[in-house]
C-alpha positions in Angstrom: -47.0 0.8 -47.7 -47.0 -2.9 -48.3 -50.6 -3.7 -47.1 -53.5 -3.3 -49.6 -55.5 -1.4 -46.9 -52.7 1.0 -46.3 -52.4 1.7 -50.0 -56.1 2.4 -50.4 -56.2 4.5 -47.2 -53.4 6.8 -48.3 -53.9 10.1 -50.0 -52.5 8.5 -53.2 -55.7 6.6 -53.8 -57.9 9.6 -53.1 -55.8 11.7 -55.5 -56.2 8.9 -58.1 -60.0 9.0 -57.8 -59.9 12.8 -58.0 -58.0 12.5 -61.3 -60.4 10.0 -62.7 -63.4 12.3 -61.8 -61.9 15.0 -64.0 -62.1 12.6 -67.0 -65.2 10.5 -66.4 -68.8 11.2 -65.4 -69.1 7.9 -63.6 -66.6 5.7 -61.9 -67.6 2.2 -60.8 -65.4 0.4 -58.3 -66.2 -3.3 -58.0 -65.1 -4.5 -54.6 -65.1 -7.9 -52.8 -67.8 -8.6 -50.2 -67.9 -5.9 -47.5 -67.8 -8.2 -44.5 -64.3 -9.2 -43.4 -62.5 -7.3 -46.2 -61.1 -4.0 -44.8 -60.2 -2.7 -48.3 -63.9 -2.3 -49.1 -64.4 0.2 -46.3 -61.4 2.2 -47.5 -62.7 2.4 -51.0 -66.2 3.3 -49.7 -64.7 6.4 -48.1 -63.9 8.0 -51.4 -67.0 6.8 -53.2 -70.1 8.9 -53.7 -72.3 5.8 -53.3 -71.9 2.3 -52.0 -74.3 -0.3 -53.4 -74.8 -3.5 -51.4 -75.6 -6.6 -53.5 -78.2 -8.6 -51.6 -79.0 -12.1 -53.1 -82.6 -13.2 -52.3 -82.7 -16.5 -50.3 -78.9 -16.4 -49.9 -77.7 -13.3 -48.2 -78.4 -13.5 -44.5 -80.4 -10.7 -42.9 -77.8 -10.5 -40.1 -75.0 -10.0 -42.7 -76.9 -7.1 -44.3 -77.4 -5.5 -40.9 -73.7 -6.0 -40.0 -72.6 -4.6 -43.3 -74.8 -1.5 -42.7 -73.3 -1.1 -39.2 -69.8 -1.4 -40.6 -70.6 1.3 -43.2 -72.0 3.6 -40.5 -69.0 3.0 -38.3 -66.7 4.1 -41.2 -69.0 7.1 -41.7 -70.1 6.0 -45.1 -73.6 7.4 -45.5 -74.8 7.0 -49.1 -75.8 3.4 -49.3 -78.0 1.8 -51.9 -79.2 -1.8 -52.3 -79.7 -4.2 -55.2 -81.8 -7.3 -54.6 -80.6 -10.0 -57.0 -82.1 -13.3 -58.2 -85.6 -12.4 -57.3 -88.0 -15.2 -58.2 -85.2 -17.5 -59.4 -86.1 -21.2 -59.2 -82.6 -22.4 -58.6 -80.0 -20.9 -56.3 -77.3 -21.6 -58.9 -76.0 -18.4 -60.5 -76.1 -20.1 -63.9 -79.8 -20.9 -64.1 -81.8 -18.2 -65.9 -85.3 -19.8 -65.7 -87.8 -17.7 -63.8 -91.0 -18.7 -62.0 -94.2 -18.3 -64.0 -95.9 -15.3 -62.6 -99.3 -16.4 -63.8 
């Protein structure tokens, strides 16, 4: 196989993950954004849990809904969510100042 999606879809990748499971309690697979990247769905099929990273005031609601629909279409059922940058003043990922809660 020459295509990344073909490589990840093959039994070789699934066998690789099974081998890792024998050695490790947890395996984290960091993937590119789900939408428009077929490899992410292929990886999700062997994962126990898929976690969507949702950025407050940045990630569009329609994109989250579409990502969930894509996961369901690929029969990926265990989905969790992380809401990032809650209460952040700036949309820049490099600003760490938080709003005063008082």
